[in-house]
RODO-2510 file (C-alpha; in nm, 4 decimals, decimal comma):
residues 240
     n   res          X          Y          Z
     1     x    -2,7222     1,3533     1,2493
     2     x    -2,3687     1,4843     1,2904
     3     x    -2,2884     1,8401     1,2056
     4     x    -2,0127     1,9072     0,9690
     5     x    -1,8188     2,0385     1,2585
     6     x    -1,8207     1,7336     1,4617
     7     x    -1,7459     1,4642     1,2154
     8     x    -1,5210     1,2089     1,3864
     9     x    -1,4237     0,8580     1,2734
    10     x    -1,2605     0,6564     0,9914
    11     x    -1,3776     0,6002     0,6230
    12     x    -1,2695     0,3239     0,4333
    13     x    -1,2193     0,4131     0,0680
    14     x    -1,1200     0,2092    -0,2271
    15     x    -0,8408     0,3989    -0,4035
    16     x    -0,8377     0,3621    -0,7975
    17     x    -0,5315     0,3550    -0,9983
    18     x    -0,3929     0,6868    -1,1071
    19     x    -0,4973     0,8787    -0,8037
    20     x    -0,2520     0,9622    -0,5194
    21     x    -0,3467     0,9279    -0,1610
    22     x    -0,3577     1,2982    -0,1229
    23     x    -0,6063     1,3260    -0,4149
    24     x    -0,8448     1,1084    -0,2045
    25     x    -0,7897     1,3228     0,1108
    26     x    -0,8515     1,6640    -0,0932
    27     x    -1,1771     1,5003    -0,2395
    28     x    -1,2885     1,3789     0,1233
    29     x    -1,2280     1,7244     0,2589
    30     x    -1,4532     1,8760    -0,0118
    31     x    -1,7441     1,6355    -0,0012
    32     x    -1,7471     1,5863     0,3879
    33     x    -1,7041     1,9807     0,4300
    34     x    -1,4279     1,9398     0,7139
    35     x    -1,0605     2,0399     0,6978
    36     x    -0,9322     1,7921     0,9570
    37     x    -0,8671     1,4859     0,7502
    38     x    -0,5838     1,2632     0,7200
    39     x    -0,4982     0,9179     0,5655
    40     x    -0,3194     0,5944     0,7008
    41     x    -0,0407     0,4571     0,4791
    42     x     0,0301     0,6057     0,1416
    43     x    -0,0708     0,4155    -0,1620
    44     x     0,1262     0,4884    -0,4673
    45     x    -0,0689     0,6053    -0,7762
    46     x    -0,0093     0,2577    -0,9406
    47     x    -0,1836     0,0911    -0,6496
    48     x    -0,5511     0,0425    -0,5776
    49     x    -0,7387    -0,0746    -0,2851
    50     x    -0,7922     0,0179     0,0897
    51     x    -0,7203     0,3700     0,2015
    52     x    -0,8233     0,4498     0,5525
    53     x    -0,9351     0,8234     0,5858
    54     x    -0,9277     0,9574     0,9398
    55     x    -1,1686     1,2381     1,0234
    56     x    -1,1943     1,4921     1,3177
    57     x    -1,0696     1,3288     1,6256
    58     x    -1,0148     1,0085     1,4133
    59     x    -0,6737     1,1780     1,3198
    60     x    -0,5572     1,1154     1,6821
    61     x    -0,5575     0,7507     1,6170
    62     x    -0,3988     0,7437     1,2830
    63     x    -0,0511     0,6088     1,4096
    64     x    -0,2312     0,3346     1,5767
    65     x    -0,4164     0,2495     1,2648
    66     x    -0,0998     0,2762     1,0418
    67     x     0,0703     0,0131     1,2881
    68     x    -0,1777    -0,2537     1,1990
    69     x    -0,0931    -0,5520     0,9726
    70     x    -0,1805    -0,5286     0,5862
    71     x    -0,2864    -0,7686     0,3185
    72     x    -0,2021    -0,7107    -0,0390
    73     x    -0,2623    -0,8898    -0,3620
    74     x    -0,0205    -0,8178    -0,6467
    75     x     0,1490    -0,9179    -0,9743
    76     x     0,5294    -0,9146    -1,0270
    77     x     0,6917    -0,9298    -1,3653
    78     x     0,9796    -1,1179    -1,4218
    79     x     1,2912    -1,0459    -1,6401
    80     x     1,2635    -0,6478    -1,5862
    81     x     1,4081    -0,4506    -1,3229
    82     x     1,2982    -0,0789    -1,2896
    83     x     1,4263     0,2299    -1,1079
    84     x     1,1215     0,2536    -0,8836
    85     x     1,0780    -0,1413    -0,8426
    86     x     0,7308    -0,1068    -1,0030
    87     x     0,5774    -0,0347    -1,3285
    88     x     0,5872     0,3474    -1,3030
    89     x     0,9514     0,3331    -1,3174
    90     x     1,2081     0,3126    -1,6033
    91     x     1,3505    -0,0271    -1,6982
    92     x     1,7124    -0,0200    -1,6212
    93     x     1,7875    -0,3885    -1,6882
    94     x     1,6481    -0,6702    -1,8787
    95     x     1,7376    -1,0430    -1,8108
    96     x     1,6101    -1,3501    -1,9860
    97     x     1,3479    -1,5497    -1,7864
    98     x     1,4430    -1,9068    -1,7407
    99     x     1,1756    -2,1929    -1,7380
   100     x     1,1069    -2,1834    -1,3591
   101     x     0,9682    -2,4725    -1,1648
   102     x     0,6811    -2,4272    -0,8994
   103     x     0,9564    -2,5427    -0,6484
   104     x     1,1900    -2,2703    -0,7436
   105     x     0,9197    -1,9920    -0,7225
   106     x     0,8014    -2,1445    -0,3903
   107     x     1,1689    -2,1368    -0,2470
   108     x     1,2197    -1,7782    -0,3556
   109     x     0,8900    -1,6529    -0,1737
   110     x     0,9677    -1,8613     0,1286
   111     x     1,3070    -1,6945     0,1678
   112     x     1,0980    -1,3776     0,2659
   113     x     0,8897    -1,4991     0,5279
   114     x     0,8907    -1,4342     0,9010
   115     x     1,1440    -1,1712     1,0154
   116     x     1,3915    -1,0209     0,7645
   117     x     1,5440    -0,7051     0,6848
   118     x     1,4256    -0,5013     0,3812
   119     x     1,6057    -0,2153     0,2502
   120     x     1,3426     0,0710     0,1569
   121     x     1,3604     0,1895    -0,2193
   122     x     1,5077     0,5316    -0,3112
   123     x     1,1545     0,6260    -0,4485
   124     x     0,9913     0,6465    -0,1015
   125     x     0,8472     0,8935     0,1557
   126     x     1,1268     0,8291     0,4024
   127     x     1,3126     1,1462     0,4875
   128     x     1,6857     1,2163     0,4887
   129     x     1,7509     1,5534     0,6734
   130     x     1,3758     1,6527     0,6219
   131     x     1,3855     1,5823     0,2399
   132     x     1,1631     1,2798     0,1092
   133     x     1,3944     1,0233    -0,0600
   134     x     1,1737     1,0329    -0,3666
   135     x     1,2654     1,4150    -0,4163
   136     x     1,6424     1,3104    -0,4137
   137     x     1,5834     1,0384    -0,6362
   138     x     1,4207     1,2844    -0,8801
   139     x     1,7566     1,4804    -0,8639
   140     x     1,9433     1,1645    -0,9523
   141     x     2,0896     1,1128    -0,5887
   142     x     2,1185     0,7638    -0,4495
   143     x     2,1236     0,7879    -0,0453
   144     x     2,2226     0,4964     0,1644
   145     x     1,9272     0,3628     0,3305
   146     x     1,9168     0,1588     0,6592
   147     x     1,7509    -0,1789     0,6304
   148     x     1,4468    -0,2167     0,8270
   149     x     1,3084    -0,5201     1,0096
   150     x     0,9802    -0,6292     0,8641
   151     x     0,7591    -0,9393     0,9000
   152     x     0,5511    -1,1562     0,6529
   153     x     0,3109    -1,3451     0,8175
   154     x     0,2056    -1,5578     0,5234
   155     x     0,2007    -1,5550     0,1494
   156     x     0,0219    -1,7375    -0,1319
   157     x     0,1002    -1,7565    -0,4865
   158     x    -0,2295    -1,7181    -0,6777
   159     x    -0,1425    -1,7965    -1,0259
   160     x     0,1551    -1,7676    -1,2778
   161     x     0,2197    -1,7048    -1,6490
   162     x     0,5487    -1,7285    -1,8227
   163     x     0,6833    -1,3751    -1,7143
   164     x     0,4420    -1,2975    -1,4346
   165     x     0,3257    -1,4224    -1,0772
   166     x     0,0293    -1,3292    -0,8950
   167     x     0,0561    -1,3405    -0,5243
   168     x    -0,0995    -1,2428    -0,1906
   169     x     0,0936    -1,1377     0,1177
   170     x    -0,0021    -1,0460     0,4716
   171     x     0,2674    -0,8308     0,6145
   172     x     0,3815    -0,5768     0,8980
   173     x     0,3728    -0,2097     0,8871
   174     x     0,6443    -0,0449     0,6943
   175     x     0,6705    -0,3157     0,4291
   176     x     0,7237    -0,2314     0,0810
   177     x     0,5647    -0,4578    -0,1566
   178     x     0,7530    -0,3418    -0,4772
   179     x     1,0981    -0,4142    -0,2722
   180     x     0,9315    -0,7609    -0,2079
   181     x     0,8788    -0,8112    -0,5721
   182     x     1,2344    -0,6806    -0,6664
   183     x     1,3939    -0,9062    -0,4097
   184     x     1,2055    -1,1952    -0,5212
   185     x     1,3241    -1,1355    -0,8668
   186     x     1,6920    -1,1142    -0,7678
   187     x     1,6431    -1,4437    -0,5854
   188     x     1,5151    -1,6127    -0,8981
   189     x     1,8105    -1,4679    -1,0774
   190     x     1,6056    -1,2896    -1,3550
   191     x     1,5096    -0,9747    -1,1797
   192     x     1,1400    -0,8440    -1,1304
   193     x     0,9261    -0,5500    -1,0789
   194     x     0,5811    -0,4928    -0,9224
   195     x     0,3318    -0,4771    -1,1886
   196     x     0,0088    -0,4071    -1,0053
   197     x    -0,0783    -0,3835    -0,6447
   198     x    -0,3974    -0,3812    -0,4477
   199     x    -0,4432    -0,3466    -0,0640
   200     x    -0,7045    -0,5752     0,0490
   201     x    -0,6958    -0,5451     0,4454
   202     x    -0,5456    -0,3118     0,7097
   203     x    -0,6011    -0,4505     1,0599
   204     x    -0,9856    -0,5371     1,0855
   205     x    -1,0737    -0,3200     0,7965
   206     x    -1,1495    -0,4657     0,4427
   207     x    -1,1578    -0,3239     0,0973
   208     x    -1,4938    -0,5104     0,0698
   209     x    -1,7574    -0,2635     0,1171
   210     x    -1,5212     0,0402     0,1042
   211     x    -1,6499     0,3557    -0,0439
   212     x    -1,5647     0,4038    -0,4194
   213     x    -1,4494     0,7288    -0,5529
   214     x    -1,7635     0,7442    -0,7738
   215     x    -1,9773     0,7100    -0,4508
   216     x    -1,7813     0,9655    -0,2751
   217     x    -1,8517     1,2056    -0,5838
   218     x    -2,2239     1,1386    -0,6169
   219     x    -2,3703     0,9988    -0,3027
   220     x    -2,5820     1,2775    -0,1011
   221     x    -2,4052     1,3920     0,2064
   222     x    -2,6445     1,2587     0,4414
   223     x    -2,5863     0,8982     0,2652
   224     x    -2,2081     0,9492     0,3267
   225     x    -2,2394     0,9770     0,7076
   226     x    -2,3455     0,6337     0,7915
   227     x    -2,0498     0,5012     0,5943
   228     x    -1,8197     0,6570     0,8552
   229     x    -1,6962     0,4243     1,1352
   230     x    -1,7373     0,5849     1,4582
   231     x    -1,4664     0,5867     1,7085
   232     x    -1,6147     0,3560     1,9552
   233     x    -1,6730     0,1301     1,6544
   234     x    -1,3033     0,1494     1,5493
   235     x    -1,1971     0,0908     1,9137
   236     x    -1,4288    -0,2388     1,9357
   237     x    -1,2688    -0,3482     1,5815
   238     x    -0,9171    -0,2996     1,7049
   239     x    -1,0059    -0,4984     2,0428
   240     x    -0,9107    -0,2037     2,2379
***
């Protein structure tokens, strides 16, 4: 059995809505009784799903894991634009939603496929002179952001209602799904924001079988240890 001082590897956690990624890290530190813990790819409190926790020497491959492609399922709400581009923000504009055809929706999604430039939202962890943009946004400041080259490998429209569209997207690192929802809304002419989001995959890791917060809190320590992916296993999963 691994001692508490030699825990190394990666733990897949299914983050619930309302918790921050840092909340999950703090809980893992407590239950795994080790301080050297990090996470790969912040999930907003609104979002749920796969959060990879790096432990011990696993923190050294954090950047490699963060560079992997991600899959998300989400829902965008048409007709409302928010200041954060998601449901946690304040509605700053409302527009009527026209009767959209399947072809119009398909065309809007297909405009954001392959390589394209995406302007990161103000409410993000990107730093300007060492200060995260979200802190500047809270002060009411708007900073010019440089567009980033991102990539959408594939998408699928999973369902639709009069004012909502469910979708799945497989994308590159550094991709903002709420900006994707916002931009699709602009393309449709009625505006949109991200209503809900769930990360389902990151590289070869899947949310299926990921540890729930309830399991993290209640499982005995010796039952948590086998759920940690060893570094050799992670290396094989990445094809390294």
